[in-house]
C-alpha positions in Angstrom: -60.1 122.5 21.3 -56.9 120.7 21.0 -55.7 120.1 17.4 -55.8 116.3 17.7 -59.6 116.6 18.7 -60.3 118.7 15.7 -58.4 116.1 13.6 -60.7 113.3 15.1 -63.7 115.4 14.2 -62.6 115.9 10.6 -62.0 112.2 10.3 -65.4 111.4 11.5 -66.9 113.9 9.0 -64.7 112.6 6.3 -65.8 109.0 6.8 -69.5 110.0 6.2 -68.6 112.4 3.2 -66.4 109.7 1.4 -69.2 107.1 1.6 -71.5 108.7 -1.0 -68.4 109.6 -3.1 -67.2 106.0 -3.0 -70.8 104.9 -4.0 -70.7 107.3 -7.0 -67.3 106.2 -8.0 -68.5 102.5 -8.1 -71.6 103.6 -10.0 -69.4 105.5 -12.5 -67.0 102.5 -12.9 -69.8 100.1 -13.7 -71.4 102.5 -16.2 -68.0 103.0 -18.0 -67.6 99.2 -18.1 -71.0 98.8 -19.6 -70.4 101.5 -22.1 -67.0 99.9 -23.1 -68.8 96.5 -23.4 -71.9 97.4 -25.3 -71.2 100.7 -27.1 -69.0 100.7 -30.1 -66.2 103.4 -29.9 -66.3 106.2 -32.3 -62.8 106.4 -33.6 -63.5 109.4 -36.0 -65.8 111.7 -34.0 -64.8 114.8 -36.0 -65.5 113.2 -39.4 -62.9 112.0 -41.8 -59.4 112.0 -40.5 -56.0 110.5 -41.1 -55.6 109.5 -37.5 -58.3 107.7 -35.3 -58.9 108.9 -31.7 -58.2 105.8 -29.7 -59.9 105.2 -26.3 -57.6 106.4 -23.4 -56.6 103.5 -21.1 -53.8 104.2 -18.6 -53.1 101.0 -16.6 -50.0 102.5 -15.0 -52.0 105.2 -13.4 -54.6 102.8 -12.4 -52.0 100.7 -10.7 -50.7 103.7 -8.9 -54.1 104.5 -7.6 -54.7 100.9 -6.5 -51.3 100.7 -4.8 -51.8 104.1 -3.0 -55.3 102.9 -1.8 -53.9 99.7 -0.6 -51.1 101.6 1.3 -53.5 104.0 3.0 -55.6 101.0 4.2 -52.9 98.6 5.1 -49.7 100.4 6.1 -51.2 101.7 9.4 -52.1 98.2 10.4 -48.6 96.9 9.5 -47.0 99.7 11.5 -49.3 98.9 14.4 -48.3 95.3 14.3 -44.6 96.2 14.2 -45.1 98.5 17.3 -46.9 95.6 19.1 -43.9 93.3 18.5 -41.6 95.9 20.1 -43.8 95.8 23.3 -43.5 92.4 24.9 -46.2 93.1 27.6 -48.8 94.2 25.1 -47.8 91.5 22.7 -48.4 88.9 25.3 -51.8 90.5 26.1 -52.9 90.0 22.5 -52.1 86.4 22.4 -48.5 86.4 21.3 -46.9 87.3 17.9 -48.6 84.6 15.8 -52.1 85.0 17.3 -51.7 88.8 16.9 -50.8 88.4 13.2 -53.7 86.1 12.6 -56.0 88.7 14.4 -54.7 91.4 12.1 -55.5 89.3 9.0 -58.9 88.5 10.4 -59.8 92.0 11.2 -58.6 93.2 7.9 -60.8 90.7 6.1 -63.8 91.4 8.2 -63.3 95.2 7.9 -62.9 94.9 4.1 -66.2 93.0 3.8 -68.0 95.4 6.1 -66.6 98.5 4.4 -69.2 98.5 1.6 -72.0 97.8 4.0 -71.0 100.8 6.1 -70.7 102.8 2.8 -74.3 102.2 1.9 -75.5 102.7 5.3 -73.8 106.1 5.8 -74.8 107.2 2.3 -78.4 106.6 3.3 -77.8 108.7 6.5 -76.2 111.6 4.6 -79.0 111.6 2.0 -81.6 111.7 4.7 -80.0 114.5 6.5 -79.5 116.6 3.2 -83.3 116.0 2.5 -84.2 117.2 5.9 -85.3 113.7 7.3 -84.5 112.0 10.5 -81.4 109.8 9.8 -82.4 107.4 12.7 -79.5 108.0 15.1 -80.2 105.9 18.2 -78.4 105.3 21.4 -75.6 102.8 21.4 -76.2 99.3 22.6 -74.5 98.8 25.9 -75.0 95.0 26.1 -73.4 92.4 23.8 -74.9 94.1 20.8 -76.8 90.9 19.6 -79.9 91.6 17.5 -82.9 89.4 16.5 -82.3 87.8 13.1 -85.5 89.2 11.6 -84.3 92.7 12.5 -80.9 92.0 10.9 -82.7 90.9 7.6 -84.9 94.0 7.7 -82.0 96.4 8.1 -79.6 94.7 5.6 -81.8 93.2 3.0 -81.3 96.3 0.7 -77.5 95.9 1.0 -77.9 92.2 -0.1 -80.0 93.1 -3.0 -77.6 95.8 -4.2 -74.7 93.3 -3.9 -76.4 90.7 -6.0 -77.5 93.3 -8.5 -73.9 94.6 -8.8 -72.6 91.0 -9.1 -74.9 90.0 -11.9 -74.3 93.3 -13.7 -70.6 92.8 -13.5 -70.7 89.3 -14.7 -72.8 90.2 -17.7 -70.3 93.0 -18.5 -67.0 91.1 -17.9 -65.7 88.3 -15.6 -62.7 90.6 -15.0 -65.1 93.2 -13.6 -66.5 90.7 -11.3 -63.0 90.0 -9.9 -62.2 93.8 -9.6 -65.5 94.4 -7.7 -65.5 91.1 -5.7 -64.8 92.7 -2.4 -67.6 95.1 -2.7 -70.1 92.5 -4.2 -69.1 89.9 -1.5 -69.5 92.4 1.3 -72.8 93.6 0.3 -74.2 90.1 -0.7 -73.1 88.7 2.7 -74.2 91.8 4.8 -76.9 89.8 6.6 -74.7 86.9 7.9 -71.9 89.3 8.5 -74.0 91.6 10.6 -75.6 88.7 12.6 -72.1 87.1 13.1 -70.3 90.2 14.2 -73.0 91.2 16.6 -73.1 87.8 18.2 -71.6 87.5 21.7 -70.8 83.7 21.1 -68.6 84.4 18.1 -66.5 86.9 20.1 -66.3 84.6 23.1 -65.2 81.7 20.9 -62.4 83.7 19.2 -61.3 84.9 22.6 -60.9 81.4 23.9 -58.6 80.7 20.9 -56.6 83.8 21.8 -57.8 85.8 18.7 -58.8 89.4 18.5 -57.8 89.8 22.1 -56.7 93.0 23.9 -54.3 93.3 26.9 -57.2 94.8 29.0 -59.0 91.4 28.8 -56.2 89.8 30.8 -55.3 92.6 33.1 -58.3 95.0 33.3 -57.5 98.7 34.3 -58.7 99.6 37.8 -61.6 101.7 36.6 -62.8 98.9 34.3 -62.6 96.4 37.1 -64.5 98.7 39.4 -67.1 99.2 36.6 -67.6 95.3 36.5 -68.1 95.2 40.3 -70.7 98.0 40.2 -72.4 96.4 37.2 -72.9 93.1 39.0 -74.1 95.0 42.1 -76.7 96.8 39.9 -77.8 93.5 38.3 -78.2 92.0 41.9 -80.3 95.1 42.8 -82.4 94.8 39.7 -83.4 91.3 40.8 -84.3 92.5 44.3 -86.1 95.7 43.4 -87.5 95.5 39.9 -87.5 97.7 37.0 -86.1 101.2 36.7 -89.3 103.0 37.7 -89.6 100.9 40.9 -86.0 101.7 41.8 -86.5 105.4 41.3 -89.7 105.3 43.3 -88.0 103.5 46.3 -84.7 105.4 46.2 -85.1 109.1 47.0 -81.3 109.7 46.7 -81.2 108.0 43.2 -84.2 109.9 42.0 -82.7 113.2 43.1 -79.3 112.5 41.6 -81.0 111.5 38.3 -83.0 114.7 38.3 -79.7 116.7 38.7 -78.1 115.2 35.7 -81.0 116.0 33.3 -80.6 118.7 30.6 -82.2 122.1 30.7 -85.8 122.3 29.6 -86.7 122.7 26.0 -86.4 126.2 24.6 -88.8 127.8 22.1 -87.7 126.8 18.6 -86.0 123.6 19.6 -87.1 120.5 17.8 -90.2 118.9 19.0 -89.6 115.6 20.7 -92.4 113.3 19.4 -91.8 110.3 21.7 -91.8 112.7 24.7 -95.2 114.1 23.8 -96.6 110.5 23.4 -95.1 109.6 26.8 -96.7 112.6 28.3 -100.1 111.5 27.0 -99.5 108.0 28.4 -98.8 109.5 31.9 -101.9 111.7 31.8 -104.2 108.8 30.8 -102.9 106.2 33.1 -104.2 105.6 36.6 -100.7 104.6 37.9 -97.1 105.1 37.1 -96.3 101.4 36.4 -99.3 101.4 33.9 -98.0 104.4 32.0 -94.5 102.8 32.0 -95.7 99.4 30.7 -97.3 100.9 27.6 -94.4 103.1 26.6 -91.9 102.2 23.9 -88.2 102.2 24.6 -87.9 105.6 22.9 -90.7 107.0 25.0 -89.1 105.7 28.3 -85.8 107.3 27.3 -87.7 110.5 26.7 -89.3 110.5 30.0 -86.1 109.7 31.9 -84.4 112.5 29.9 -86.9 115.3 30.7 -87.3 116.8 34.1 -91.0 117.7 33.6 -92.0 114.3 32.4 -89.9 112.6 35.0 -91.7 114.6 37.8 -95.1 113.9 36.4 -94.4 110.2 36.3 -93.2 110.1 39.8 -96.2 112.2 41.0 -98.4 109.2 40.0 -99.3 106.3 42.4 -96.9 103.4 41.6 -99.8 101.0 41.1 -103.5 101.3 41.0 -103.8 99.8 44.5 -101.0 101.9 45.8 -102.3 105.3 46.9 -99.1 106.3 48.3 -97.7 108.9 46.1 -94.2 108.5 44.7 -91.4 110.8 45.3 -92.4 114.5 45.0 -90.7 116.5 42.2 
């Protein structure tokens, strides 16, 4: 493996490891502030003494830590913007110098607000893995990424509650602590509208019309991306003519065979048990027709069937409908 690939893997691992570390750092900071506010310092811990033990406060080192953190976060963005200014074609594709600068400011603000949200989410994933539970890793969304608002509320309500709790706690301790923790508090408290807004296709389209957050590929798509767009439109037209995925596989022998060739090897003894696959197999066995079994499956169960050769062949061995006695494509 090339060293740059190893570096990318280490960066991905580091992003998940630093999430719980950051959360523990925030918790320690709040507890220290609470202690300083409500617990009287003990100036003579060893008994009577001529010299008191003063609390150690080092604002110089604190500013160095703050400056170093800001440098790590902002210097790469600044260098990228300078590099963009030196490339006229790419600068034009990003909307020009001014729009590109506004895009950098907007992205930095949004990323800063979303950072504590990602921290809490990744901490939950890491904790689930350490306790041997399913972290809930799901396939990526290949469409515009929009989500129903009730699902956004369900997923990010705990982030909002933690943000409000941190804000109230910081305010009771000190107004200066509220200012210091304001990026974290605001990001968590606004997790629901931030998630809904950044996932909405309309927001991205509106910013694109203003020339913000644009990329050169939007004006001049690469050949492979343009070809992908053509194939995608053809696929959508085919969907309207033929129907759902099961019907397309049933009517296209070449497509079914090519799909079967891309499937992974069968499960080996000792591999994790795929619960959605077992439920999908039960639906196939109980259904009178393939379309009946397909209609009662959840999204995860359908993915499991399309990803397993045995389940795929069993489904295609069923009649397409109850009135269709013609067998589907043989396995």
